[in-house]
N, C-alpha and C positions, 0 to 999 in steps of 0.2 A: 039450759045447757049444763050448768053446774050439777043439777040434780041427776041428769042423765049420766054424767061422768061418774058420779058417786055410785049410782045404781049399777053401772057397768062394772066398776071395780069390785064391789061386794059380790056381784053375781059370779065374776070370774074366780074370785077366791073360794066361794062356796063350791063351785063346780070342780075346781082343782082339788079341793079337799075330798070331795065325794069320789073322785077318780084316783085318789091316792097319789097325786102328783107332788113332787117335792118343791117345784117352783111354778109361779104363774106371773105373767107380765101384764101390766095394765098401763094405760096412757098416763104419762106423768104431768103433774101440775102442782101448784102450791097446796091446793085442797087435798088431792090424793096423797101427797107427801105427808101432810099433817095427819090424815087418817091412818096412814101406815105407821107413823110414830105412835099413835094411840093404840093401835092393834098390837104392836110389839110390847109396849109398856104393860098392857093388860094380859099378855101371854097368849093371844090368839094366833100370832105368827112368831116364828123364830127370829127372823131378821128381814131387812129389806135393803135394796140398793137403788140409788137414783142415778141415772145416766142421762146427761143432757147433750143434745145436739150431736148424736152419733152419726158420723158420715159413712155411708155405705151399708149394705145389708150385712147383718150379723146374726149368727145362730148360736144360741146357748143351749147346751145339753147337760143335764145333771143326772147322775146315778150314784146313789149312796153318798159317800163323802167327796166324790169327785165331780168337778165342773169343768167342762171343756168349752171354750169359746173359739169359734172359727168365723172367718169372713169370706164372702163370695170372691171367687177367682184368686184365692190365696191358699198356699200350702202351710201357712203358719197356724199353729194351734196353741192356745194358751190353756194349759192344764193346771188348775189350782194356782194360777198366777205365774206359772213358769212357761216360757215360750219354747216351742220345739217345731221341727219341720216334718210334715207328713209326706207320704210318697206320692200323693196326687192332690191337686187343688179341689176346693169345694166349689160347687156350681149352684147358683140360684138364678133361675130365669127360664127354666124349661116349663113350657105351658102345657097344662093338661087339657083334656077335651072340654072341660068346663071353663077354661080360661084362667084357672088359678095357677099361681107360680108354685114351683116345687123345688125343694132343696135336694141336692145330690151330694152325698159326702162319701169319702173313701172309708168303707165299712171297717176294714181291719184296723186302720190307723185310729179311727175314732173309738172303736170298741176297746182297743188296747189301752188308750188313754183313760177311758172311763172305768177300766178294771172289770169289764163284763165279758162273758163268753157268748158266742153265737154259733149257729150252724145253718147251713143252707140245705134245704130239702125240697125237691119238687118246685123250685122257683120261689120258695118262701124263706124268709129269714126268721129264725127263732133265737131270741136272746133271753138271758136270765134276768127277768125283771122288766121294768118299764123305763124307757128313756123319754123324758118330756122335753120338747124343744119349743123355742119361741123366737120371733124376729123383732128387732127394735124398730121404732118409728123415729123420724128425724126431729120430733118435737120433744123428745125425752121420754123416759120410761122408768117405772119402778118395778123391780123384781122382788116379790115376797116369797119367803121360804117357809113351807109348811112341813109338819111332821108327816112322814110317809110310812106306810106299812103295805106289804104285798097282800093282794086279795087271798084269803085263806078261809078254811073252815074252823080255825082256832081263833077265838076272840083275843084281842090284844092283852086283856088282863090275865089270860091264861098262858101267854107265851113266856118261855124262859128267855130272859134278857141277858145277852152275853156281849162283852167287849173283848175283841182279840187284837193283840198288839204285835205287829211284826217289828222286831227289834231294829234299832238304828235307822238308817235311811238318809237320802240326800247327801249332804256334805259329810255325814258321819258314816263311814263304811263299816264300823265295828271291827271285829277281828278280821285279819287277812292271813292267807296262807295257801300254798299250793295253787297259786293263780286265781284264788277265789276271794270274794268279799262276803262277810257275814250278812250284810244288809240284803244282798241278792238272794241268798239261800232262805233267809227268814221270810222274805216277801213271797217267794215261790211257794213255800209251805202254806202260808196263810191264804194265798189266792186259791190254792188247791182245796183247802178246807172251805173256803167261801163258795166254791162251786157246789159242794155238797149241801152246805147250809142253805143256799139259795133255793134248793129244791124241797126244803122241809119247812112247812108253814108253822111248825110248833115252836120255832125259835125266832127271836128278834135279835139279830146280830149287828153290831156296829164294829167298825174297824178304825184303828188309829191312823192307818195308811193303807192304800191299795196301789200305790205307785211309789216312785223313788223320791219321796219327800221326807223331811225331818220334823216331826212334831216334837216339841220339847218334852222332857219327862213330866213336867207339871201339866202340860196339855193332855198327855196320855192319861194320867191319873184323873184329871178333871173330867175328861170325856166319860170315863167309867162311872164316876160319882154323879155326874149330871144325868146320865142315862139310867141311874138307879139300877145298875146291872146286878144280876144274880150271881155272876162270876166274872172274873177278869183273868184272861189267859195271855201270857207273854211267850213269844217264840224267839229263842236265841240259839246261837251256836257257840260252843266253848273254844278256848284256845289256851295252850300252855306249851309244854315241850313237844317235840316230834313223837315222843313215845307215849304221851298222855292219851288216854282212851276212855270211852264209855259215855253213858247217858245219865244225867242227873236232873233233878227238879228242885228248884229253890222255893222256899216258903218262909213265913214268919211265925214262929212258935208263939212269940209274945203277943201277937195280934189274932191268934186263932179263935179265941172266945169273942173278942170285940167285933170281929168281922163275920161272925156266924150269921147266916141268913137262910131262912126257910129250911132249917135243919141241916144245912150244908156248911162244913167248915173248910178252912184252907188246907188242913192236913188231909181231909178226905178227898178234896179236889186234887191236891198234889199227888196223892197216892195213886189215884185213878189215872192221871195223866202220865205219871212215871211208868206205870205198868204198860200202858198203851204204847208209849214212845219206845220202850225197850223191846217190846214185841215187834214193832215196826222196823226199828233199826237193826236189831240183832246184836247190838253192841253190849258191852259189859254193863251190868246194872250197878251204878254208883250210889243209888238210893236217893233219899231226900236230904237236902242240905238246908239248915236253918240260917237264913240271911235276913235278919230283922231290919237292917239299915238300908236295904235296897229301896230307892225312892218309890218305885211303883208299888212295892209291897207295903211300904210304910204309910203311904198317903191315899190308899184306896179303901173304901168302906164296905167291901164285900169279900167273900172268899177269893183268894188270888194265889197264883203260882207262876213261876217262870221256868220254862222247859229248856234245858240245854241238851240238844239232840246228840251232839257228838263234838269231836275236836277238829276244827278246821286246820290245826297245826299237824294233825296226823294224816299222812298221805293216803292211807287206805280208807280211813273214815271220811275224809273230805270228798274223795271220789265217789263213795257210796252215797253220801248225802246229796251230792249234786245230781246223781242219777235217779234218786228216789224221792224227790220233794213231793211229787203228786201222791205217792203212797203214804207219806207222812201226814199230808193234809187230810186225806181220807180217814186215816187212823185217828187223827185228832177229833174229827167229827163223830166217828163211831164211838170214841171214848166218852164224849159228852152224852150221846144218846144212851149208852149203856149205864152211865152213872145216873142219869135222870130216871131210868127204869128201875134201877136199884134203890133210888130214893123214893120210889113210888109216885113220881110225877106223871108217868105215862103207863 
């Protein structure tokens, strides 16, 4: 019996890895918990979670950095640990022709919380990536997290690794003005960029946040360093007086050489992002600004820059930014593609 449970655990992990799933659930026991600890210590899995005596059916969905947990007959969703109410309850208990149970979830609510896009066409649902789900048993379970990559024709070693940071979030609204909050504009721009990157297999992109959460500055820098990213892009919105205007990009001159990677420097990256941002916004070009003491520029080990798209304190600029976040996100993606072509990567 013990051997069967171990074999089942290892088979599930192997199959999940082959299918590029981020999580897999196995039957929990002292033995499988001990194996999970060893696998984590040896670097075969990123992490595991043990849940004991879960009452009621539970569905866990993971996409990128987001995890949503819902329960049968409930409107409550727990997104990255934060509770919220969905527009419709989740159902588990509809039987298929083969007698198996089926989960039915409110598509828009769940996809929004996972930070993914979908479309309906001819009765089929198309989403940007893979959402892996699992249900818990009442005797306890272990969820192991594996590294995921989307199926593509580009090998993982050839992918350009990027970390994109949507400034502020959660309890930190960032700058505010003209009825807007910086955290919402930065997230909208990043999610728009994500929609483009999700369709391009040449890039392996990680995000510090894809919902209204607040990772600390150290967590943002740590993510970029742990991912061994080739570049780190921060998206921000400026604020000053009502007359202040224009687009600028911050970088660290003192770390330009130390953070050079694969022929790319922070100055080259900042210059490319600034040109693209100015072209997208149509605002005054305020140029590059040396800000060596910014935490995320000071503590990341790769080319990095922080884009200030415009001034939220300026009525005209804030209105234009609110209306054009999708265009800014697409421009960010295109700027990275063009830079990589110029660098001879593609």
